[in-house]
C-alpha positions as CSV (number, residue, x, y, z in Angstrom):
1,M,-59.9,58.9,49.1
2,K,-61.5,56.4,46.3
3,V,-60.3,53.4,44.7
4,T,-60.6,52.7,41.2
5,R,-60.2,49.4,40.4
6,T,-58.7,49.1,36.6
7,L,-60.6,46.3,35.0
8,L,-59.0,44.1,32.6
9,P,-59.3,43.9,28.9
10,P,-61.3,41.5,27.0
11,F,-59.3,38.3,25.7
12,S,-59.3,39.4,22.4
13,A,-58.1,42.4,22.3
14,R,-55.1,41.1,24.6
15,G,-51.8,40.8,22.8
16,G,-52.2,36.7,22.6
17,F,-52.0,34.4,19.6
18,T,-54.3,33.4,17.4
19,L,-55.3,29.5,16.7
20,I,-54.7,30.2,13.4
21,E,-52.2,31.8,13.9
22,V,-50.4,29.1,15.5
23,A,-51.1,26.3,13.0
24,I,-49.8,28.7,9.8
25,A,-46.6,29.0,12.1
26,S,-46.7,25.4,12.6
27,A,-47.4,24.8,9.3
28,I,-44.2,27.2,8.1
29,L,-42.0,25.1,11.1
30,A,-42.2,21.8,9.3
31,I,-41.9,22.5,6.3
32,A,-39.1,24.7,6.9
33,L,-37.6,21.2,8.6
34,M,-38.9,19.1,5.8
35,S,-36.9,20.7,3.5
36,V,-33.0,20.7,6.3
37,L,-33.6,17.4,6.4
38,L,-34.2,16.6,2.8
39,I,-31.0,18.8,1.5
40,T,-28.4,17.4,4.7
41,S,-30.0,13.2,3.6
42,T,-29.3,14.2,-0.2
43,G,-25.6,15.5,0.6
44,I,-25.3,11.8,2.3
45,H,-26.3,10.6,-0.7
46,T,-24.2,12.4,-3.1
47,A,-21.4,11.5,-0.4
48,R,-21.2,7.9,-0.2
49,L,-21.6,7.8,-4.3
50,L,-18.4,9.8,-4.1
51,D,-16.9,7.7,-1.4
52,R,-17.2,4.5,-4.1
53,V,-13.5,3.5,-5.8
54,H,-12.5,2.8,-9.0
55,V,-10.4,0.5,-8.9
56,D,-8.5,0.7,-13.4
57,A,-5.5,-1.9,-14.5
58,S,-2.9,0.8,-13.2
59,S,-2.7,-0.4,-9.7
60,A,-1.7,-3.9,-11.1
61,A,0.9,-2.3,-13.3
62,A,2.1,0.0,-10.5
63,M,2.7,-3.1,-8.3
64,L,4.2,-5.0,-10.8
65,S,7.2,-2.5,-11.6
66,L,7.9,-2.2,-7.9
67,T,8.9,-5.8,-8.0
68,N,11.5,-6.2,-10.9
69,Q,10.3,-10.4,-12.0
70,L,7.7,-10.6,-14.3
71,Q,5.8,-14.0,-14.0
72,D,3.3,-14.9,-15.8
73,G,0.0,-15.2,-14.5
74,G,-2.6,-13.7,-12.4
75,F,-2.5,-11.8,-8.5
76,D,-5.9,-12.3,-6.4
77,R,-7.0,-9.5,-4.5
78,D,-4.2,-9.8,-1.5
79,D,-2.6,-7.9,-4.3
80,L,-4.0,-5.1,-4.1
81,G,-3.8,-4.8,-1.2
82,D,-6.1,-3.9,1.5
83,V,-8.1,-1.2,0.2
84,H,-9.1,-3.0,-2.6
85,P,-10.8,-5.8,-1.5
86,D,-13.9,-6.2,-4.0
87,Y,-11.7,-6.9,-6.7
88,S,-8.7,-9.0,-8.4
89,G,-7.7,-9.9,-12.2
90,S,-4.6,-10.8,-14.1
91,H,-1.7,-10.4,-16.1
92,E,0.0,-12.1,-19.5
93,V,3.3,-11.1,-19.5
94,N,4.6,-12.3,-23.5
95,L,8.0,-11.6,-24.9
96,V,8.1,-9.2,-27.8
97,R,11.8,-8.9,-28.2
98,S,14.6,-11.3,-27.6
99,N,16.8,-8.4,-25.5
100,G,14.3,-8.5,-22.1
101,L,10.9,-6.8,-23.2
102,F,8.1,-7.4,-22.6
103,Q,4.1,-6.7,-23.7
104,V,2.0,-6.9,-19.8
105,D,-1.6,-7.2,-21.0
106,F,-3.9,-6.5,-17.1
107,T,-7.0,-7.3,-16.6
108,V,-8.7,-6.1,-13.8
109,T,-12.9,-7.4,-12.6
110,S,-14.5,-6.1,-9.8
111,G,-15.7,-9.0,-7.6
112,G,-19.3,-8.7,-7.3
113,Q,-19.8,-8.6,-11.3
114,P,-18.5,-12.2,-12.3
115,G,-17.7,-12.8,-15.6
116,T,-17.6,-8.7,-16.4
117,S,-14.2,-6.7,-16.7
118,D,-13.5,-3.5,-15.6
119,S,-10.7,-2.2,-16.9
120,R,-8.7,-3.5,-19.0
121,M,-4.4,-1.9,-20.3
122,S,-1.5,-2.9,-21.8
123,V,2.5,-1.7,-20.4
124,L,5.8,-2.8,-21.7
125,Y,8.4,-3.7,-19.5
126,F,12.1,-3.7,-20.6
127,R,13.8,-6.9,-18.0
128,P,17.3,-7.3,-19.5
129,G,17.7,-9.7,-16.8
130,S,15.3,-11.9,-17.2
131,G,16.5,-13.3,-21.0
132,G,14.8,-14.5,-23.2
133,G,12.9,-16.5,-21.8
134,L,10.3,-16.1,-18.4
135,P,10.6,-17.4,-14.5
136,R,8.7,-19.9,-13.8
137,R,6.9,-20.3,-10.3
């Protein structure tokens, strides 16, 4: 009985990857990972931009309409609540008719940019119980 030896084929004939194939696959993987990173960072940046809230004067007008008193003067960020801590504003109350019709001019400004008006609004309120004058503070 004769035993034959099987010789392994040379290294180049085996089914392994060459260095060039590994380098090309690594480059493709790096490009794919960088594109996923770019898409993720763009999405986070867009979400932060959408998270910013612009406060307009209608928020202050709604809060004043909930009360039954019209007082001349201003309001601070505490009046806008904890939701909008960077905003402050003022309102001016003027008597339009002696039957209790008042015009209130609102101005809401951002705390980060003093002197610039972010939003202005005028609203008419009918408060017949206020009479001809405004209640004093």
